[in-house]
FIMIMAR-927841 format. One record per residue (C-alpha): residue number from 1; x, y, z. Coordinates in nm, 2 decimals. Example, Ala and Ser with C-alpha at 12.3 -4.5 7.8 and 13.67 -1.06 7.14 Angstrom:
2
+-----+--------+--------+--------+
!   n !      x !      y !      z !
+-----+--------+--------+--------+
!   1 !   1.23 !  -0.45 !   0.78 !
!   2 !   1.37 !  -0.11 !   0.71 !
+-----+--------+--------+--------+
//
This chain:
271
+-----+--------+--------+--------+
!   n !      x !      y !      z !
+-----+--------+--------+--------+
!   1 !  10.99 !   9.77 !   8.83 !
!   2 !  10.63 !   9.67 !   8.85 !
!   3 !  10.52 !   9.32 !   8.95 !
!   4 !  10.36 !   9.07 !   8.71 !
!   5 !  10.03 !   9.11 !   8.89 !
!   6 !  10.03 !   9.48 !   8.95 !
!   7 !   9.67 !   9.61 !   9.00 !
!   8 !   9.52 !   9.27 !   9.02 !
!   9 !   9.32 !   9.11 !   9.30 !
!  10 !   9.33 !   8.74 !   9.40 !
!  11 !   9.08 !   8.55 !   9.60 !
!  12 !   9.25 !   8.27 !   9.80 !
!  13 !   9.08 !   8.00 !  10.01 !
!  14 !   9.27 !   7.83 !  10.30 !
!  15 !   9.49 !   8.14 !  10.33 !
!  16 !   9.57 !   8.12 !  10.70 !
!  17 !   9.88 !   7.91 !  10.67 !
!  18 !  10.07 !   7.66 !  10.46 !
!  19 !  10.03 !   7.68 !  10.08 !
!  20 !   9.75 !   7.94 !  10.10 !
!  21 !   9.96 !   8.18 !  10.30 !
!  22 !  10.25 !   8.13 !  10.07 !
!  23 !  10.03 !   8.20 !   9.76 !
!  24 !   9.90 !   8.52 !   9.92 !
!  25 !  10.25 !   8.64 !   9.99 !
!  26 !  10.40 !   8.54 !   9.66 !
!  27 !  10.12 !   8.70 !   9.46 !
!  28 !  10.14 !   9.01 !   9.68 !
!  29 !  10.51 !   9.03 !   9.61 !
!  30 !  10.41 !   9.06 !   9.24 !
!  31 !  10.17 !   9.35 !   9.31 !
!  32 !   9.84 !   9.17 !   9.38 !
!  33 !   9.59 !   9.26 !   9.65 !
!  34 !   9.44 !   8.97 !   9.83 !
!  35 !   9.09 !   8.85 !   9.94 !
!  36 !   9.17 !   8.58 !  10.19 !
!  37 !   8.94 !   8.33 !  10.37 !
!  38 !   9.00 !   8.04 !  10.60 !
!  39 !   8.78 !   7.83 !  10.84 !
!  40 !   9.02 !   7.88 !  11.13 !
!  41 !   8.84 !   7.61 !  11.33 !
!  42 !   8.90 !   7.24 !  11.39 !
!  43 !   8.71 !   6.98 !  11.19 !
!  44 !   8.64 !   6.69 !  11.42 !
!  45 !   8.75 !   6.42 !  11.18 !
!  46 !   9.09 !   6.58 !  11.11 !
!  47 !   9.36 !   6.43 !  11.34 !
!  48 !   9.61 !   6.72 !  11.32 !
!  49 !   9.56 !   7.08 !  11.45 !
!  50 !   9.40 !   7.31 !  11.19 !
!  51 !   9.45 !   7.68 !  11.14 !
!  52 !   9.35 !   7.94 !  11.39 !
!  53 !   9.24 !   8.31 !  11.37 !
!  54 !   9.60 !   8.40 !  11.48 !
!  55 !   9.73 !   8.22 !  11.17 !
!  56 !   9.50 !   8.43 !  10.94 !
!  57 !   9.61 !   8.74 !  11.12 !
!  58 !   9.97 !   8.65 !  11.05 !
!  59 !   9.89 !   8.62 !  10.68 !
!  60 !   9.73 !   8.97 !  10.69 !
!  61 !  10.04 !   9.10 !  10.86 !
!  62 !  10.28 !   8.95 !  10.61 !
!  63 !  10.08 !   9.08 !  10.31 !
!  64 !  10.05 !   9.42 !  10.45 !
!  65 !  10.42 !   9.43 !  10.52 !
!  66 !  10.46 !   9.41 !  10.14 !
!  67 !  10.25 !   9.73 !  10.11 !
!  68 !   9.96 !   9.54 !   9.96 !
!  69 !   9.59 !   9.55 !  10.07 !
!  70 !   9.42 !   9.24 !  10.21 !
!  71 !   9.06 !   9.17 !  10.31 !
!  72 !   9.06 !   8.86 !  10.54 !
!  73 !   8.75 !   8.68 !  10.66 !
!  74 !   8.69 !   8.36 !  10.86 !
!  75 !   8.45 !   8.16 !  10.63 !
!  76 !   8.38 !   7.79 !  10.56 !
!  77 !   8.40 !   7.68 !  10.20 !
!  78 !   8.12 !   7.43 !  10.28 !
!  79 !   7.89 !   7.72 !  10.35 !
!  80 !   7.82 !   7.88 !  10.01 !
!  81 !   7.62 !   8.18 !  10.14 !
!  82 !   7.90 !   8.27 !  10.39 !
!  83 !   8.16 !   8.22 !  10.12 !
!  84 !   7.97 !   8.45 !   9.89 !
!  85 !   7.94 !   8.71 !  10.16 !
!  86 !   8.31 !   8.70 !  10.23 !
!  87 !   8.40 !   8.72 !   9.86 !
!  88 !   8.15 !   9.01 !   9.79 !
!  89 !   8.29 !   9.20 !  10.09 !
!  90 !   8.64 !   9.16 !   9.96 !
!  91 !   8.55 !   9.27 !   9.61 !
!  92 !   8.36 !   9.57 !   9.75 !
!  93 !   8.67 !   9.68 !   9.94 !
!  94 !   8.94 !   9.60 !   9.68 !
!  95 !   8.74 !   9.69 !   9.37 !
!  96 !   8.77 !   9.39 !   9.14 !
!  97 !   8.87 !   9.03 !   9.10 !
!  98 !   9.12 !   8.88 !   8.86 !
!  99 !   9.25 !   8.55 !   9.01 !
! 100 !   9.08 !   8.27 !   9.21 !
! 101 !   9.27 !   8.01 !   9.39 !
! 102 !   9.07 !   7.72 !   9.53 !
! 103 !   9.33 !   7.60 !   9.78 !
! 104 !   9.14 !   7.51 !  10.10 !
! 105 !   9.16 !   7.14 !  10.19 !
! 106 !   9.20 !   6.88 !  10.46 !
! 107 !   9.37 !   6.54 !  10.48 !
! 108 !   9.18 !   6.34 !  10.74 !
! 109 !   9.41 !   6.04 !  10.74 !
! 110 !   9.48 !   5.85 !  11.06 !
! 111 !   9.52 !   5.51 !  11.21 !
! 112 !   9.19 !   5.56 !  11.39 !
! 113 !   8.94 !   5.65 !  11.11 !
! 114 !   8.61 !   5.81 !  11.20 !
! 115 !   8.29 !   5.77 !  11.01 !
! 116 !   8.28 !   6.14 !  10.92 !
! 117 !   8.62 !   6.14 !  10.73 !
! 118 !   8.48 !   6.05 !  10.39 !
! 119 !   8.20 !   6.31 !  10.39 !
! 120 !   8.41 !   6.59 !  10.55 !
! 121 !   8.69 !   6.56 !  10.29 !
! 122 !   8.45 !   6.55 !  10.00 !
! 123 !   8.26 !   6.85 !  10.14 !
! 124 !   8.57 !   7.06 !  10.18 !
! 125 !   8.81 !   6.94 !   9.91 !
! 126 !   8.56 !   6.90 !   9.63 !
! 127 !   8.23 !   7.08 !   9.71 !
! 128 !   8.42 !   7.36 !   9.87 !
! 129 !   8.62 !   7.41 !   9.55 !
! 130 !   8.30 !   7.40 !   9.35 !
! 131 !   8.16 !   7.67 !   9.58 !
! 132 !   8.47 !   7.88 !   9.54 !
! 133 !   8.44 !   7.90 !   9.16 !
! 134 !   8.07 !   7.95 !   9.17 !
! 135 !   8.08 !   8.25 !   9.41 !
! 136 !   8.35 !   8.42 !   9.20 !
! 137 !   8.28 !   8.33 !   8.84 !
! 138 !   8.02 !   8.60 !   8.76 !
! 139 !   8.26 !   8.87 !   8.90 !
! 140 !   8.54 !   8.73 !   8.68 !
! 141 !   8.30 !   8.74 !   8.38 !
! 142 !   8.20 !   9.10 !   8.46 !
! 143 !   8.57 !   9.18 !   8.49 !
! 144 !   8.63 !   9.07 !   8.14 !
! 145 !   8.83 !   8.76 !   8.22 !
! 146 !   9.08 !   8.62 !   8.47 !
! 147 !   9.25 !   8.30 !   8.59 !
! 148 !   9.14 !   8.02 !   8.82 !
! 149 !   9.38 !   7.77 !   8.97 !
! 150 !   9.24 !   7.48 !   9.17 !
! 151 !   9.47 !   7.28 !   9.40 !
! 152 !   9.46 !   6.91 !   9.34 !
! 153 !   9.74 !   6.67 !   9.43 !
! 154 !   9.95 !   6.39 !   9.30 !
! 155 !   9.65 !   6.20 !   9.45 !
! 156 !   9.44 !   6.36 !   9.18 !
! 157 !   9.64 !   6.18 !   8.91 !
! 158 !   9.75 !   5.86 !   9.08 !
! 159 !   9.57 !   5.60 !   9.30 !
! 160 !   9.74 !   5.68 !   9.62 !
! 161 !   9.61 !   5.78 !   9.97 !
! 162 !   9.55 !   5.46 !  10.15 !
! 163 !   9.26 !   5.24 !  10.24 !
! 164 !   9.07 !   5.45 !  10.49 !
! 165 !   8.76 !   5.66 !  10.45 !
! 166 !   8.97 !   5.98 !  10.46 !
! 167 !   9.24 !   5.85 !  10.23 !
! 168 !   8.99 !   5.72 !   9.97 !
! 169 !   8.79 !   6.04 !  10.00 !
! 170 !   9.10 !   6.26 !   9.96 !
! 171 !   9.20 !   6.08 !   9.64 !
! 172 !   8.84 !   6.08 !   9.51 !
! 173 !   8.80 !   6.45 !   9.58 !
! 174 !   9.13 !   6.55 !   9.42 !
! 175 !   9.04 !   6.35 !   9.11 !
! 176 !   8.70 !   6.53 !   9.12 !
! 177 !   8.88 !   6.87 !   9.12 !
! 178 !   9.03 !   6.78 !   8.78 !
! 179 !   8.68 !   6.71 !   8.64 !
! 180 !   8.57 !   7.05 !   8.77 !
! 181 !   8.87 !   7.22 !   8.62 !
! 182 !   8.82 !   7.06 !   8.28 !
! 183 !   8.45 !   7.15 !   8.27 !
! 184 !   8.50 !   7.51 !   8.39 !
! 185 !   8.79 !   7.55 !   8.14 !
! 186 !   8.54 !   7.48 !   7.86 !
! 187 !   8.25 !   7.67 !   8.01 !
! 188 !   8.44 !   7.99 !   8.09 !
! 189 !   8.68 !   8.00 !   7.80 !
! 190 !   8.43 !   8.22 !   7.60 !
! 191 !   8.47 !   8.48 !   7.88 !
! 192 !   8.85 !   8.48 !   7.86 !
! 193 !   8.87 !   8.29 !   8.19 !
! 194 !   9.15 !   8.03 !   8.22 !
! 195 !   9.12 !   7.74 !   8.45 !
! 196 !   9.39 !   7.49 !   8.55 !
! 197 !   9.49 !   7.26 !   8.83 !
! 198 !   9.82 !   7.22 !   9.02 !
! 199 !   9.92 !   6.88 !   9.15 !
! 200 !  10.18 !   6.90 !   9.44 !
! 201 !  10.36 !   6.61 !   9.58 !
! 202 !  10.42 !   6.63 !   9.96 !
! 203 !  10.47 !   6.99 !  10.07 !
! 204 !  10.63 !   7.12 !  10.39 !
! 205 !  10.31 !   7.25 !  10.56 !
! 206 !  10.12 !   7.17 !  10.88 !
! 207 !   9.88 !   6.94 !  10.69 !
! 208 !  10.17 !   6.71 !  10.60 !
! 209 !  10.42 !   6.77 !  10.87 !
! 210 !  10.24 !   6.64 !  11.18 !
! 211 !  10.25 !   6.34 !  11.40 !
! 212 !   9.92 !   6.19 !  11.28 !
! 213 !  10.03 !   6.20 !  10.91 !
! 214 !  10.37 !   6.05 !  10.99 !
! 215 !  10.21 !   5.77 !  11.18 !
! 216 !   9.97 !   5.71 !  10.90 !
! 217 !  10.25 !   5.68 !  10.64 !
! 218 !  10.48 !   5.48 !  10.85 !
! 219 !  10.22 !   5.21 !  10.94 !
! 220 !  10.24 !   5.08 !  10.58 !
! 221 !  10.59 !   5.05 !  10.44 !
! 222 !  10.45 !   5.02 !  10.09 !
! 223 !  10.28 !   5.35 !  10.12 !
! 224 !  10.60 !   5.52 !  10.25 !
! 225 !  10.78 !   5.38 !   9.94 !
! 226 !  10.49 !   5.49 !   9.71 !
! 227 !  10.52 !   5.85 !   9.84 !
! 228 !  10.88 !   5.89 !   9.73 !
! 229 !  10.96 !   6.15 !   9.46 !
! 230 !  11.19 !   6.08 !   9.17 !
! 231 !  11.41 !   6.38 !   9.24 !
! 232 !  11.61 !   6.35 !   9.56 !
! 233 !  11.39 !   6.56 !   9.78 !
! 234 !  11.15 !   6.44 !  10.04 !
! 235 !  10.91 !   6.74 !  10.03 !
! 236 !  10.86 !   7.06 !   9.84 !
! 237 !  10.84 !   7.41 !  10.00 !
! 238 !  10.51 !   7.60 !   9.97 !
! 239 !  10.67 !   7.86 !   9.76 !
! 240 !  10.75 !   7.60 !   9.49 !
! 241 !  10.37 !   7.56 !   9.44 !
! 242 !  10.32 !   7.94 !   9.47 !
! 243 !  10.57 !   8.00 !   9.19 !
! 244 !  10.39 !   7.76 !   8.96 !
! 245 !  10.06 !   7.93 !   9.04 !
! 246 !  10.21 !   8.27 !   8.98 !
! 247 !  10.30 !   8.15 !   8.62 !
! 248 !   9.96 !   8.01 !   8.56 !
! 249 !   9.78 !   8.32 !   8.67 !
! 250 !  10.02 !   8.56 !   8.49 !
! 251 !  10.00 !   8.69 !   8.14 !
! 252 !  10.29 !   8.46 !   8.06 !
! 253 !  10.04 !   8.18 !   8.06 !
! 254 !   9.77 !   8.37 !   7.88 !
! 255 !   9.68 !   8.08 !   7.65 !
! 256 !   9.73 !   7.80 !   7.91 !
! 257 !   9.40 !   7.65 !   8.01 !
! 258 !   9.25 !   7.31 !   8.09 !
! 259 !   9.59 !   7.16 !   8.20 !
! 260 !   9.69 !   6.94 !   8.50 !
! 261 !  10.02 !   7.10 !   8.61 !
! 262 !  10.23 !   6.87 !   8.83 !
! 263 !  10.47 !   7.03 !   9.07 !
! 264 !  10.58 !   6.70 !   9.21 !
! 265 !  10.96 !   6.64 !   9.18 !
! 266 !  10.89 !   6.37 !   8.92 !
! 267 !  10.65 !   6.17 !   9.14 !
! 268 !  10.38 !   6.12 !   8.88 !
! 269 !  10.62 !   6.04 !   8.60 !
! 270 !  10.77 !   5.77 !   8.82 !
! 271 !  10.44 !   5.59 !   8.88 !
+-----+--------+--------+--------+
//
């Protein structure tokens, strides 16, 4: 039995761990080869440990264990030229591109905000997503079509995130990703390229499950209450988001474009 993505190639940013690694594995399980990039360095305004080269190597190991090919590069989504080079090298090795996942992101939320939080989160979570689509879109057009999924958040639909530069920047960036998606969905439709966003609630990844984030949420009881889902689950698993993305990039969703797709245990509906 062949997978739903047999013969296809997916470009995934932020692929070293968390949701990005989960997406790489889940799409590989369905037959896709992977072009993976991640910064694998610390951003100074981020209060939790970020991914490492060893994390990216583990993603490679797990994808290869599924007998799929993967081209992995350390690259910064803020650096368009470096991102283009990494993407082009991956396409040269794997032969094509069908799927683009703009997943890389940071959540610089802490009790001790730094002046750089606002700009860093906008540069990575919004401009980085813009760069991701820009470096890949011509190859998708040349390929005759494809699917793009940009990772937003429940904070891309609701006014949550807290009153710090990083929290406000996170919410603004995740809303901005929706604007990008809607524009690209219109611009690229003529080329049979579909563009959608996913909007997770809290997910069990190192970006959410760390001491700094827990302190940030607990310092404001109202915020803790506001972060609660409708369904009786505190957090989703990364594969829950991966499964939604798998649907959106598969032929089963061939006429789904321009939509904001919550995977949020009822969080948004509750608001």
